[in-house]
C-alpha positions as CSV (number, residue, x, y, z in Angstrom):
1,M,62.0,-104.7,24.9
2,T,61.8,-101.4,23.0
3,S,59.9,-101.1,19.8
4,T,63.2,-100.7,17.9
5,E,64.5,-104.0,19.3
6,K,61.2,-105.7,18.4
7,L,61.5,-104.4,14.9
8,R,65.0,-105.7,14.6
9,Q,63.8,-109.2,15.4
10,T,61.0,-109.2,12.8
11,T,62.5,-107.3,9.9
12,R,65.7,-107.4,7.9
13,L,67.1,-104.9,5.4
14,L,68.5,-107.5,3.0
15,A,66.4,-110.6,3.6
16,H,63.9,-110.1,0.8
17,P,65.3,-111.3,-2.5
18,V,64.2,-108.2,-4.3
19,W,67.8,-107.1,-4.8
20,E,69.3,-110.4,-5.8
21,S,70.5,-110.6,-9.4
22,R,69.3,-107.0,-9.8
23,I,70.6,-103.5,-10.2
24,F,68.9,-100.4,-8.7
25,M,67.5,-97.4,-10.5
26,G,64.9,-96.4,-8.1
27,E,63.4,-99.8,-8.9
28,W,65.0,-103.2,-8.9
29,V,65.7,-104.3,-12.5
30,R,67.8,-106.8,-14.3
31,G,71.2,-105.6,-15.5
32,S,72.2,-105.9,-19.1
33,A,75.4,-107.8,-18.2
34,A,75.6,-111.3,-16.8
35,D,75.0,-111.7,-13.0
36,H,78.0,-111.6,-10.7
37,A,78.5,-114.2,-7.9
38,V,79.0,-112.7,-4.4
39,V,81.8,-114.8,-2.9
40,E,83.0,-115.0,0.7
41,P,86.8,-114.7,0.5
42,A,87.3,-116.5,3.8
43,T,85.6,-119.7,2.6
44,G,85.1,-119.4,-1.1
45,R,81.4,-119.9,-0.7
46,Q,78.9,-118.1,-2.9
47,L,76.7,-115.9,-0.7
48,S,74.4,-114.5,-3.4
49,T,74.3,-112.9,-6.9
50,V,74.1,-109.3,-7.9
51,G,73.1,-107.8,-11.3
52,M,75.8,-106.2,-13.4
53,A,75.4,-103.0,-15.4
54,T,76.6,-102.0,-18.9
55,G,77.0,-98.6,-20.5
56,A,73.4,-98.8,-21.7
57,D,72.2,-99.2,-18.1
58,V,74.3,-96.2,-17.0
59,A,72.7,-94.1,-19.7
60,R,69.2,-95.1,-18.6
61,A,70.0,-94.3,-15.0
62,A,71.6,-91.0,-15.9
63,E,68.4,-89.9,-17.9
64,R,66.2,-90.8,-14.9
65,A,68.6,-89.0,-12.5
66,A,68.5,-85.8,-14.6
67,R,64.7,-85.8,-14.5
68,A,64.4,-86.6,-10.8
69,Q,67.1,-84.1,-9.7
70,V,65.3,-81.0,-10.8
71,D,62.4,-81.6,-8.4
72,W,64.7,-82.8,-5.6
73,A,66.8,-79.6,-5.8
74,A,63.6,-77.5,-5.7
75,R,62.3,-79.1,-2.5
76,P,62.7,-77.5,0.8
77,F,66.1,-78.4,2.4
78,T,64.2,-79.8,5.4
79,E,62.8,-82.6,3.2
80,R,66.2,-83.5,2.0
81,A,67.5,-83.4,5.5
82,E,64.7,-85.7,6.8
83,V,65.6,-88.4,4.2
84,L,69.2,-88.2,5.3
85,R,68.3,-88.4,9.0
86,R,66.1,-91.5,8.3
87,A,69.0,-93.1,6.4
88,G,71.3,-92.5,9.3
89,M,68.8,-94.1,11.7
90,L,68.4,-97.1,9.4
91,F,72.2,-97.7,9.4
92,E,72.0,-97.8,13.1
93,Q,68.8,-99.9,13.2
94,Y,70.2,-102.6,10.9
95,A,73.8,-102.3,12.0
96,D,74.1,-106.0,13.0
97,E,72.8,-107.2,9.7
98,I,75.0,-104.8,7.7
99,D,78.0,-105.7,9.8
100,E,77.5,-109.4,8.9
101,W,77.6,-108.6,5.2
102,V,80.7,-106.5,5.6
103,I,82.4,-109.3,7.5
104,R,81.5,-112.0,5.1
105,E,81.7,-110.2,1.8
106,S,84.8,-108.0,2.3
107,G,86.7,-110.2,4.9
108,S,86.5,-107.5,7.6
109,V,86.9,-108.3,11.3
110,A,83.9,-107.4,13.4
111,A,85.4,-104.2,14.9
112,K,86.2,-102.8,11.4
113,A,82.7,-103.7,10.2
114,R,81.2,-101.7,13.2
115,I,83.4,-98.8,12.3
116,E,81.9,-98.8,8.8
117,T,78.2,-98.8,9.9
118,H,78.9,-96.2,12.6
119,T,80.6,-94.0,10.1
120,A,77.8,-94.5,7.6
121,A,75.3,-93.3,10.1
122,E,77.5,-90.3,11.0
123,E,77.9,-89.4,7.3
124,C,74.1,-89.3,6.9
125,H,73.5,-87.3,10.1
126,N,76.2,-84.8,9.1
127,A,74.8,-84.6,5.6
128,A,71.4,-83.8,7.0
129,A,72.9,-80.8,8.8
130,L,74.7,-79.8,5.6
131,A,71.4,-79.5,3.8
132,G,70.5,-76.6,6.0
133,H,73.9,-74.9,6.0
134,P,74.2,-71.3,4.6
135,F,75.0,-71.7,1.0
136,G,76.1,-68.2,-0.2
137,E,77.4,-64.8,0.8
138,V,76.4,-61.2,0.1
139,L,79.1,-59.5,-1.9
140,R,80.1,-55.8,-2.2
141,S,79.5,-54.1,-5.6
142,E,80.7,-50.8,-7.1
143,Q,77.2,-50.5,-8.5
144,S,73.9,-49.8,-6.7
145,R,72.6,-53.4,-6.7
146,L,72.3,-56.6,-4.8
147,S,75.3,-58.9,-5.4
148,F,75.7,-62.3,-4.0
149,S,77.1,-65.7,-4.6
150,R,75.3,-69.0,-4.0
151,R,75.9,-72.7,-4.2
152,I,73.8,-74.7,-6.6
153,P,73.7,-78.4,-7.1
154,V,76.0,-79.8,-9.9
155,G,73.1,-82.1,-11.1
156,T,74.3,-85.7,-11.1
157,V,77.3,-87.0,-9.3
158,G,79.1,-90.2,-10.3
159,V,80.6,-92.2,-7.4
160,I,83.0,-95.0,-8.1
161,A,84.0,-96.9,-5.0
162,P,86.4,-99.7,-4.1
163,F,86.2,-103.0,-2.1
164,N,88.2,-102.3,1.0
165,F,85.9,-99.9,3.0
166,P,82.9,-100.5,0.8
167,I,80.3,-98.6,2.8
168,I,82.4,-95.6,4.0
169,L,84.0,-95.0,0.6
170,S,80.5,-94.9,-1.0
171,I,78.4,-93.1,1.6
172,R,80.9,-90.3,2.2
173,A,80.1,-89.0,-1.3
174,V,76.6,-90.3,-1.7
175,A,75.2,-88.7,1.4
176,P,76.5,-85.1,1.0
177,A,75.8,-85.1,-2.7
178,L,72.1,-86.0,-2.1
179,A,71.8,-83.6,0.8
180,L,73.0,-80.7,-1.5
181,G,70.3,-81.4,-4.1
182,N,72.1,-83.7,-6.5
183,A,71.2,-87.1,-7.9
184,V,73.8,-89.9,-7.6
185,I,75.0,-92.8,-9.7
186,L,77.0,-95.2,-7.6
187,K,79.2,-97.9,-9.1
188,P,80.5,-100.2,-6.4
189,D,83.3,-102.7,-6.8
190,P,81.6,-106.0,-7.9
191,R,83.6,-107.9,-5.2
192,T,81.7,-105.9,-2.5
193,A,78.5,-105.0,-4.4
194,V,76.2,-105.9,-1.6
195,C,77.7,-104.1,1.4
196,G,79.1,-101.3,-0.8
197,G,76.0,-100.9,-3.0
198,M,72.8,-102.9,-2.3
199,V,72.9,-101.8,1.4
200,L,72.9,-98.2,0.4
201,A,70.1,-98.8,-2.2
202,R,68.0,-100.5,0.4
203,V,68.7,-97.9,3.1
204,F,67.7,-95.0,0.9
205,E,64.7,-96.9,-0.5
206,E,63.5,-97.4,3.1
207,A,64.3,-93.8,4.0
208,G,61.9,-92.5,1.3
209,L,64.4,-91.1,-1.2
210,P,62.4,-90.3,-4.4
211,A,62.9,-92.8,-7.2
212,G,65.6,-92.0,-9.7
213,L,67.8,-90.0,-7.4
214,L,70.1,-92.9,-6.5
215,S,71.1,-95.7,-8.9
216,V,73.4,-98.5,-7.8
217,L,75.1,-100.1,-10.7
218,P,77.8,-102.7,-10.1
219,G,79.8,-103.2,-13.2
220,G,83.2,-103.5,-14.9
221,A,85.3,-101.0,-16.8
222,E,82.7,-100.3,-19.4
223,A,80.2,-99.2,-16.8
224,G,82.8,-97.1,-15.0
225,E,83.7,-95.3,-18.2
226,A,80.1,-94.7,-19.0
227,V,79.6,-93.0,-15.6
228,V,82.5,-90.7,-16.3
229,V,81.6,-89.7,-19.9
230,H,77.8,-89.4,-19.7
231,P,77.0,-85.7,-20.3
232,T,74.6,-85.3,-17.5
233,V,77.1,-86.6,-14.9
234,R,79.0,-83.4,-14.0
235,V,81.2,-84.5,-11.1
236,I,83.1,-87.7,-10.5
237,A,84.1,-88.9,-7.0
238,F,86.5,-91.8,-7.5
239,T,88.3,-93.8,-4.9
240,G,90.7,-96.5,-6.1
241,S,94.2,-97.2,-7.3
242,T,96.5,-94.5,-8.7
243,R,96.7,-96.4,-12.0
244,A,92.9,-96.4,-12.4
245,G,92.6,-92.8,-11.1
246,R,94.9,-91.5,-13.8
247,V,92.6,-93.0,-16.4
248,V,89.5,-91.6,-14.7
249,G,91.1,-88.2,-14.4
250,E,92.2,-88.1,-18.0
251,L,88.8,-89.1,-19.2
252,A,87.0,-86.6,-17.0
253,G,89.3,-83.8,-18.1
254,R,88.6,-84.6,-21.7
255,H,84.9,-84.2,-21.0
256,L,85.5,-81.0,-18.9
257,K,84.3,-82.5,-15.7
258,R,85.5,-82.2,-12.1
259,A,87.1,-85.4,-10.8
260,H,87.8,-85.8,-7.1
261,L,90.4,-88.5,-7.0
262,E,91.3,-90.3,-3.8
263,L,94.0,-92.7,-4.8
264,G,96.7,-94.9,-3.3
265,G,99.2,-94.3,-0.6
266,N,102.6,-95.4,0.7
267,N,102.4,-93.6,4.0
268,A,105.3,-92.9,6.2
269,L,105.1,-93.6,10.0
270,I,108.1,-91.8,11.5
271,V,109.3,-92.9,14.9
272,L,111.7,-90.5,16.6
273,A,114.2,-91.6,19.2
274,D,112.3,-90.0,22.1
275,A,109.0,-91.8,21.3
276,D,107.4,-94.3,23.8
277,L,108.5,-97.4,22.0
278,E,105.9,-99.8,23.2
279,K,103.1,-97.4,22.2
280,A,104.8,-96.7,18.9
281,V,105.0,-100.4,18.1
282,S,101.3,-100.8,18.9
283,A,100.4,-97.8,16.7
284,G,102.6,-99.2,13.9
285,A,101.1,-102.6,14.1
286,F,97.6,-101.2,13.9
287,G,98.5,-98.9,11.0
288,S,100.0,-101.7,8.9
289,F,97.7,-104.7,9.8
290,L,94.2,-103.3,10.2
291,H,92.0,-104.9,7.5
292,Q,95.0,-106.9,6.3
293,G,96.7,-103.7,5.3
294,Q,94.1,-103.2,2.5
295,I,93.7,-99.5,3.3
296,C,95.0,-96.5,1.3
297,M,96.1,-94.9,4.6
298,A,98.0,-98.0,5.9
299,A,101.5,-97.4,7.3
300,G,103.5,-98.6,4.4
301,R,106.9,-97.3,5.4
302,H,108.1,-97.4,9.1
303,L,111.0,-94.9,9.4
304,V,112.6,-95.4,12.8
305,H,115.6,-93.6,14.3
306,E,118.7,-95.8,14.1
307,S,119.1,-95.9,17.9
308,V,115.8,-97.8,18.4
309,A,115.2,-99.3,14.9
310,A,116.4,-102.9,15.8
311,E,114.3,-103.0,19.0
312,Y,111.3,-101.5,17.2
313,A,111.4,-104.1,14.5
314,A,111.8,-107.0,17.0
315,L,108.9,-105.8,19.1
316,L,106.8,-105.3,16.0
317,A,107.6,-108.8,14.9
318,E,106.4,-110.1,18.3
319,H,103.1,-108.2,17.9
320,A,102.7,-109.7,14.4
321,D,103.4,-113.2,15.6
322,R,100.7,-112.9,18.3
323,L,97.9,-111.7,16.0
324,P,95.4,-114.4,15.1
325,V,94.5,-114.8,11.4
326,G,91.4,-116.6,10.2
327,D,87.7,-116.4,9.2
328,P,86.3,-113.3,10.9
329,N,82.8,-114.7,10.7
330,T,83.5,-117.7,12.8
331,G,86.5,-116.8,15.0
332,D,87.9,-114.0,17.1
333,V,90.7,-112.9,14.8
334,A,92.7,-109.8,14.2
335,L,93.1,-110.3,10.5
336,G,90.8,-111.8,8.0
337,P,91.4,-112.9,4.4
338,I,92.9,-110.9,1.5
339,I,90.1,-110.0,-1.0
340,D,91.3,-112.4,-3.7
341,A,94.1,-114.5,-5.0
342,K,95.4,-111.9,-7.4
343,Q,95.9,-109.4,-4.5
344,R,97.5,-112.1,-2.3
345,D,100.0,-112.9,-5.0
346,H,100.8,-109.3,-5.5
347,I,101.6,-108.9,-1.8
348,H,103.7,-112.0,-1.7
349,A,105.7,-111.0,-4.8
350,L,106.6,-107.7,-3.2
351,V,107.7,-109.4,0.1
352,S,109.8,-112.0,-1.8
353,K,111.5,-109.3,-3.9
354,S,112.2,-107.2,-0.8
355,V,113.9,-110.2,1.0
356,E,115.9,-110.8,-2.1
357,A,117.0,-107.1,-2.0
358,G,118.3,-107.4,1.5
359,A,115.4,-107.0,3.9
360,T,115.2,-109.4,6.9
361,L,112.0,-111.4,7.2
362,A,111.3,-110.9,10.9
363,A,107.7,-112.2,10.9
364,G,105.2,-113.5,8.5
365,G,105.9,-113.8,4.8
366,R,103.7,-116.8,4.4
367,Y,100.0,-117.6,3.7
368,D,97.4,-120.3,3.8
369,D,94.9,-119.8,1.0
370,L,93.8,-116.1,1.2
371,F,95.0,-115.7,4.8
372,Y,98.3,-113.8,4.8
373,R,100.3,-113.6,8.0
374,P,101.1,-110.1,9.3
375,T,104.6,-109.5,8.0
376,V,107.5,-107.5,9.3
377,L,110.6,-106.7,7.2
378,A,113.5,-105.5,9.3
379,Q,116.5,-103.6,7.9
380,T,114.6,-102.9,4.7
381,P,116.6,-101.1,2.0
382,V,114.7,-98.0,1.0
383,T,115.0,-99.2,-2.6
384,A,113.2,-102.5,-1.8
385,A,109.9,-103.2,-3.6
386,A,107.8,-103.3,-0.5
387,F,109.2,-100.0,0.6
388,Q,108.8,-98.2,-2.7
389,D,105.4,-99.5,-3.8
390,E,101.9,-99.6,-2.2
391,V,101.6,-103.2,-1.0
392,F,97.9,-103.1,0.0
393,G,98.6,-106.0,2.3
394,P,99.6,-106.7,5.9
395,V,103.3,-105.8,5.5
396,A,105.4,-103.5,7.7
397,P,108.8,-102.6,6.1
398,V,111.1,-101.0,8.7
399,A,114.0,-98.8,7.7
400,S,116.2,-96.6,9.9
401,F,117.4,-93.0,9.7
402,G,120.1,-91.1,11.5
403,S,118.9,-87.5,11.3
404,I,115.7,-85.6,10.9
405,D,116.9,-84.4,7.5
406,E,117.4,-87.9,6.4
407,A,114.0,-89.0,7.6
408,V,112.4,-86.1,5.7
409,A,114.3,-87.0,2.6
410,I,113.2,-90.6,2.8
411,A,109.6,-89.7,3.4
412,N,109.7,-87.3,0.5
413,S,111.2,-89.9,-1.9
414,S,107.7,-91.3,-2.6
415,D,105.4,-89.8,-5.2
416,Y,102.5,-90.6,-2.8
417,G,101.1,-88.0,-0.4
418,L,98.1,-89.2,1.5
419,S,98.8,-89.8,5.2
420,L,101.7,-89.1,7.5
421,S,102.4,-90.1,11.1
422,I,105.0,-88.8,13.4
423,L,105.5,-90.4,16.8
424,T,107.5,-88.3,19.3
425,A,107.6,-87.1,22.9
426,D,107.7,-83.5,21.5
427,A,104.5,-82.8,19.6
428,M,105.7,-79.4,18.4
429,K,108.7,-81.0,16.9
430,G,106.4,-83.4,15.1
431,L,104.4,-80.5,13.7
432,E,107.6,-78.9,12.5
433,I,108.7,-82.0,10.7
434,A,105.2,-82.4,9.1
435,E,105.6,-79.0,7.5
436,R,108.4,-80.4,5.4
437,I,106.6,-83.5,4.1
438,P,103.6,-83.0,1.7
439,A,100.6,-85.0,2.8
440,G,96.8,-84.6,2.7
441,L,96.5,-85.9,6.3
442,V,99.0,-85.5,9.2
443,H,98.8,-87.3,12.5
444,V,101.2,-86.4,15.3
445,N,101.3,-89.2,17.9
446,D,98.8,-91.4,16.1
447,Q,99.1,-94.0,13.4
448,T,98.3,-93.2,9.7
449,V,94.7,-94.6,9.4
450,G,92.0,-92.1,10.3
451,D,88.9,-90.6,8.8
452,E,85.9,-88.7,10.2
453,A,82.7,-87.5,8.6
454,V,83.4,-83.9,9.8
455,A,87.0,-83.7,8.5
456,P,88.2,-83.0,4.9
457,F,89.9,-86.0,3.3
458,G,92.2,-86.2,0.3
459,G,95.7,-86.6,-0.9
460,V,98.4,-84.9,-3.0
461,G,100.8,-86.2,-5.6
462,S,100.1,-89.7,-6.7
463,S,97.6,-90.0,-3.9
464,G,95.1,-87.7,-5.5
465,N,94.5,-84.4,-7.1
466,G,93.6,-82.5,-3.9
467,G,89.9,-83.0,-4.5
468,R,88.3,-83.6,-1.1
469,V,85.2,-84.9,0.6
470,G,84.2,-84.5,4.2
471,G,83.4,-81.5,6.4
472,I,81.3,-78.6,5.3
473,G,83.7,-76.7,3.1
474,A,85.1,-79.7,1.2
475,N,81.6,-81.2,0.5
476,L,80.3,-77.8,-0.7
477,D,83.3,-77.5,-3.0
478,A,82.9,-81.1,-4.2
479,F,79.2,-81.3,-5.0
480,T,78.0,-77.7,-5.9
481,E,78.8,-75.0,-8.4
482,T,79.3,-71.4,-7.3
483,Q,76.9,-69.0,-9.1
484,W,77.2,-65.2,-9.0
485,V,73.8,-63.3,-8.9
486,T,73.0,-59.6,-9.1
487,A,69.7,-57.8,-9.0
488,Q,68.6,-54.1,-9.2
489,S,65.3,-52.4,-9.1
490,T,65.5,-50.8,-12.6
491,I,67.3,-51.4,-15.8
492,P,70.2,-48.9,-16.0
493,V,70.7,-46.7,-19.1
494,F,73.7,-47.8,-21.1
495,P,75.8,-45.7,-23.6
496,F,75.0,-47.9,-26.6
């Protein structure tokens, strides 16, 4: 047995009650709001409690962050990189324990939970490399002087993250922001405050991040607003609904702050007549049903050529009927629970309205408690609610098209522009079609859900304002300011 395996048996990241009923500001303290119950959606059981922050807590965290950030930015980049490397190794070391929290708190199946911890480690390792990346360029000048631009930290970054991929959608902003010399205030969704918040606090605490540089403050709308408006928080990284994103963007603009908004999606998966139908159906099922469809990149609109649309819908329905649904903590299932009853009822209302509008219910359309069956709507009118709106549930509406122009027109009829999938035997034709459909992400011969730490991520239209995270360039743009610097050996003589 290796030393790491022995350590796993004797230590746990979240076992000590230091974090329960607490918020994190470099130390574990009581929040000013009432505690929040951590509930397992699959069973309704209470797993723990977390503290909840108010605007006053955000203000205190921001003041601490401003003081700590100055020293952090002045440290050698190698020190920042070392903290990020240790954080990455801790995600790997405690993966089994973290996975269990993701499964139980967010309703994830085990494979999806493993994707989260793997990606979290990768985000930290890539951020460690980002800390040492060249951060400026020498510029030409008409005058006899040294002229260059350089990237400097923005100061404090506010991160507001949702429940669906709680670790990834937090760490993808937290890690690069810290690596580039910033402090971070993270407000996770209270429904996943442990795996989306307390896990990160404990990881960076164990990794040796100096106190005050990371605060984890679960809270409601008041806390979120306080993060956006506090004067020392200069950049906002928000992931959530388009409705909430509009509010955040407006508020940030009023306070002259950059807001990187990654919002909803109603993503088109286009299946051409020449596509391998069996593989296309498998891709479509994965794109619509992974994590119960609670993904901004989920395949929300299946556009299938009329010559194969009926067969595609029938095969997709067969796939849906075979997928087991249940408690991912106790069974080998493909789909777990919807996050809460409000979201389940929203999903069911859209399905019911779409059937009333003329869609054929080919599979699913029913639920038991929070367990919603994967649903296929065949012959869906493009005006139906489940086709027009982001469902955020395991629903696959299938509509047909007769020509490429018609497919492009239907795809472009949505205000969203996050992810696009085109399945075809001719990849170059797929790329040509993609050029006609605005989207932040394009996948030819793959489904719509995909994200990597090394790739820029963001949407257009109602899916976001083009602000991106991921990859070297996007992270530098997101979490630094560009400063122009000149220097010359003597002061010139001016004609004044």
